[in-house]
N, C-alpha and C positions, 0 to 999 in steps of 0.2 A: 254782654247781656243782650238777649234777643229783644227786638222792639225799640232799641235806642239807636240813634244816629249821631253824626258829627255835631248837629245842633244841640242835641241833648247833652253831649259831653262838654260843649263850651259853656253851657249854662250851669254846669256842676260847680259847686263851691266847697271849699274845705276850710273849716274853722280851726284855728290853732290857739291854745291857751299857753300863756307864759308859764314856764316850768315844766312843760311836756316837750317832746320832740316836735320841732316845728315842721309841719307837713305842708308842702305847696309845690305847685308847678307854675312858673311864671315866665314871661318873656318880655323883652324891653324894646322900646322904640321911641323913647323921648328922653330929654334931659331930666335931671333930678328934680323932684318936686317936693315941697314941704308945706307943713301947715301947723297952726297953733296960735292960741290967743296971746296977747301981751301980758307981762307980768313976770316978776322975779321967779315965782314958783310954778308957772304955767308950763305945760309940757309942749315941746315942739317936736314934730315927726318929720323925718326925711326919708323919702323913698328914692333910691338912686340906681336906676339901671345904668350900667357903665357904657360910655360911648354914645354916639348918635345924638339926635336932637331934631327938633322941628318936625316931629312925626315920622322921621325916616325909620325904616325897619333896621333893627340891630342884628348883628350876627348871633346865632344861637348859643355860642359859647361865652356870651357876655354875662357876667355875674349880677345878681340882684341883691340889694342890700336895703334893710330898714334900720333907721337909727332914731332912737328916742333921746332927746335932749331934756334934762331936768325931769326925768320920769322913767317908767318901765313899759315895755311892750306887754299888752294884755292879750291881744290875738291878731291873727292874720287870716284873711279870707282871700281865696283865689278861685276864679272861674275861668275855665278854658283848658285846653290841652287834653290829651288822651288818657292821662293818669296823674294822680297826685305824686309829688316828689318831696323828698325830705329837705329840710334846711337846718341850720344850726343856730341855736339861740345862746348868746353869751351868758356866763355865769350871773352877771348882774342884770340881766334881762334888758339890756339897753340896745343890743345889736342883733340883728338876724341877717343871715346870708344863705343864699341858695346853695345846696350841696352838689347838685348835678347840673349838667348843661340843659338847655331848653329845647323844646320841640321846634324844628324849623317850620317856617311858613304858617305860624299859628298866632292867634290874637287872644290875649288874656286881659282880664281885669283883676287888679289886686287892690285890697284894702287893708289897712292897718290901723289898730286902735291902741292907744297908750294912755297910762294913768300918770298924771302929774304930781308933783309934791304937794300941790294944793288939793288933791283928791278929785279934781275934775278930769274927765276923759276927753280925748281928741281923736277923731278918725279922719284919715285921708284916703283917697282912692285915685287910681290912675289906670290908664289903658295902654297896653304895650303890644308891639308886633315884632315877631322875628322874621328875618329874611328867609326866602326859600333857598335851597341848595341845589346845585346842578349835578354834582357827583357825590355818590355815596360809597362807603366801604362795607360791603355786606359781611356778616359774621356767621360762622357755623360752629356749633359745639360738637366736636367729635365724640367726646365721652365726658361724663355719663349721659344716658338717656334720661329724659324726664320721667319721674316716678320709678326709676330702676333701683332695685336693691343690689348693692355692689360690695366688693371686698374692702378691707381696711387700708389697702394700698392705693386705691383709686385716685388718679389725678383728674383735674378738670382741664381738658384740652380745647383750646379755642383757636380757630383758623379765620383768617381775613382773606378776602378775595383780591385786595390790593396791598401793596407794601405799606407798612405803617411807619411814618417818619417821626411822629411825636408819640413815642412809646410811653412816656411818662403821663401824658394827658389820657391816653387809652387806659393805662393801668389804674389810674385814679378812679376811672369810671367802672371798674370791675369790683363787684362786692360779693363776698362769700360770708354766709352766716350759718351757724349751726347751734343746736340746743345743748351741746357740750363744747365748751370753749377749747379751741386748739390754736397753736401758733402755726402759721403757714406763710408761703411766699410765692409770688409769680416769678417765672423765668422765661426769658425770650429765647426761641430757637429760630434764628433768622429774623426777617421783618414781617412775616406773615403768620407766625404761630407763637402763642404764649401759653404757658402750662402752670397750673397751680398744684401744689402738694403740701401737706402738712409737714412739719419738722419730724414728727414720729407718726407711725401709723394712726389712722383715725380710731377713736374709741368705738367698739362694737355698738350697734344699736343707736347710732347717732343720726338725726335728721338734719339734712343740709340744704340750703338754698343758695343758688347762684343767680345773680343779676348783673347784666351787662347794660349799664346806663349810657349807651353810646349814641343815641339820637342827639345830634347837635354837637358831638365831640369832633373837633378838627383833628383828623388822623395825620394830616400833612397837606400843605398847600391849600387848594380849594376843595379838598376831599373831606367829607364828614362821615361820621358813623351812620349806619343804616338804622333800622328799627331796633328798639330796645329788646333785649332777650332775657327771659327768666325761666328757670326750671328748678324743680326740687327733686331730691334723690335721698335714698336712705342707705346708710352703712349697715350691713347685715352682721351676722356672726363673724367672728375672727377665724379665718382659715389660713393658717401659715404652714407652709410645707418646706422642708429642707431635704434636698437630694444630694447625697455624697458620691462622687465618682469612685472613690476608693472603697467605701463601705458597701456599695451596690444596693443601697436601700434609700427609701424616701420616708421621712417621719412627718406625719401630718398632725398638726395640733388644731383643735377646735376650741376657741375661747380659752387658750392657754393650756389646755389639757391634751395629752397625747391621745389621739383617736385611733390611729392605725399606723403600723410600720409596713411598708410596701416594698418587696424585693423589686429591683430595677435592673435594666441593662441600658447604659447610655452610649454616647458616640464612641465608636471603636478607635478614633484617632488615626495616627499615621499621616494625616493631612488636616489642614485647618478646617476644611469644609466638613470633615467627619468628626469634628470635636465639638461636644456640647458646650455652649457658652457659659462662662463662670459668672456668678453674681446674682443680683436680685432681679428676678423676672416678675411680671404680673400676668395673670391670665387675662386674655384679650378676647377670646371667642370660643365657641363650642360648635363642633360639627360631628354629625353622626348620620351617615358616613361621610367621608371625604376621600378623594383620590389623590395619592401622593406619587409623583413621578420624579425621575432623575433630571427633568428639564431645568430645575433650579441650579444644577451644576454644569449645564451645557451638554448633557448627554441625552441625545434624542433617540427615537425608535430606530432599531437596526444597528445601533452602535454598541460596542462592548460596554458592559456595565449598566445598560439601560434597565430601568424597572418601572413598573406601574402597579401600584397596590391600592386596593380599597381598604381603608382603615376605618375602624369603628371607635366610638367614644373618644374623640380626639379633642383635646383642650389646648388651644394655641397659647404660647408663652413668648414668642418673638416674631419678628418679621423675616427672619432668616430660616424659616421652615421648621422650627422647633415646636413639638407638640408633646404633651403627655398623653399617650394613647394606648389602646389595647393592641397587644402584639402576641398572639397565640403562638407564632412561629419561633419566638425567642424565649418561651417560658423556661426552657431548660437552662438558659444562660442568666436568667434574671436572679439576682442575688449573689452572682459569682463572677460574671464576666461582662465586659462592655462590647456589644457587637452591632449596635445600630448605626445609622448614618448621621446621628446627632440628636435624634429625639430621645425622650425618656420612655422606654418600653416597660409596660407593666401587664399583668395577666388580665384576661377578660373580666374576671369577677372584680378585681381591684379597679380596673378602668371604669366599670359600671358604677361603682360606688363614688369614685373620684369625680366622674363626669356629672353625676346627679348633685353632688355637693357644691361643685364649683360656681362661683359668681365672678363676673368680670372684675378685675382689680384685686384678686387674691394673690398674695405674694408666694412665689416659688423660688427659693434660693438654691442655686447649684454651687457646690463647693468642690475644690480639688482639681479643676481642669486647667489647661494652659491657655485657653482662649477666653478673653475677658469680654463680657457683654457690653456693647456700646450703648451709651445712654439714649440714643435715637433709634436703636434697633428694637422695634416694637414700643413698648412702654418701659424702657429701662431707666427711667428717671431716678430711681432710688440708687443708681450707681454713682450719682454725684453727691458728694458730701454736702452737709447743710451750709457751711460757710461759703463754699463755692456756688451752691445753688442760689443763695441770696445775692450774690454778686451779679447774677444774671437778671436781676429785677431792675427795671428803670427807676424805681423808687429807691433802690439800694437798701431796703430794709424789709423785715417781715411784717406781717399783719396778724390781727386777732380776728377769730371768727365770732367773738361775742357780739351780742346785739349792740347796735350803735346808740349811745346816749349823748345828748348835747350837754354843753357845759352847765346850763341851768339845771338840767335834771340831776347831773352828777353832784352839783353843789347842794341841791335840795336833799339828795340821799345822804350826803355827808352830814348835813345839819341834823337830819333825823337820827343818824347813828350817834352823833355827838350828844344830842338831847337824851337818847336812850341810855347812853353810858353815864351821863350826869345823874339821871334819875336813879339808876342802879347804885351809883356811888352814895347818893343821898340816903337811899333806903338802907344801905349797908351801914352807914354811919348812924342812922337812927336806931338800928338794932344794937 
């Protein structure tokens, strides 16, 4: 927000009511403190930043906990840091714990209030500081872009500029939420890239948010995550295409209904390089026009077999030079014969329609060829079966994109549902 500076942000406070998601950003720099009056029913509060003491700054990945003895937590207030962060409140409202790591080199003031069995309240406050970090691991989201409308197959692709040693800690800090709940999982490709995809294609017209709560996460040794990253994107209409080598046609379905059957000419074969890759591709980019040459197969100008073509309405589907594109020179073969160098040739009118419709992340499945698409060839991630995909997660499990609810909120919701059922039962018995 314009007009606000670091001082304003440090003065900002967040109030948290018991029974709702606990929201806070905190850092620690002292041993645990506690407070409470004497008496068998008097509440006692404990605020315990882990590690450190004597005013020394703590590492930003130190957890923060609030514990109410002989009572329940009523609220938590936090001042400091660049943004609020969630915490988890236990079902019995006696314990609160920070969910994410803390901002390095920051000072925070935290207060907590609890209600005792005797009905009296007690509040404690403390001031904490986190240590500065010398080395950070910057993150970049390759896809999708913020506010982009994408296809139902779209993955979330995250790159790091340094090797990640503690993949589990990093993965725990990555959060995907959507307004239509799906099951998904992260998978690591090497030590600098991690990719999220759902178990099945995203539902059409789904709003998705991605947050990387990496500031203060130790990615390995003395290296910590850089700035937190957040973006939102939207899943558009479902565009799913299937192109058969033997049938010489591509069937395009929009939201499950057949929209067009397009005559095609695919890779002529005879060599691996001229064979269209088989399997589930995703559209990655659109270019109009683009210049295609034989340089990708090591054939330069002046050599036999060299070509250089300006191609229009080209939709990229792999990193190995494959596109769905306009090919007026092969219209006579489209629908009956495969004559291309590996691309999916279609007529100019069909290419214009397909190009206009395409979103990044639309699935294009090729069937019937002898060359299998590699999972890391472009965005070939759907080539990996779900069980195998989940094995690549540092957590070893899938996650849900449903909104996060703490134990106290879940417990309250269950009590409300139980009370509603009981009331309905009583009304039915009364009738």
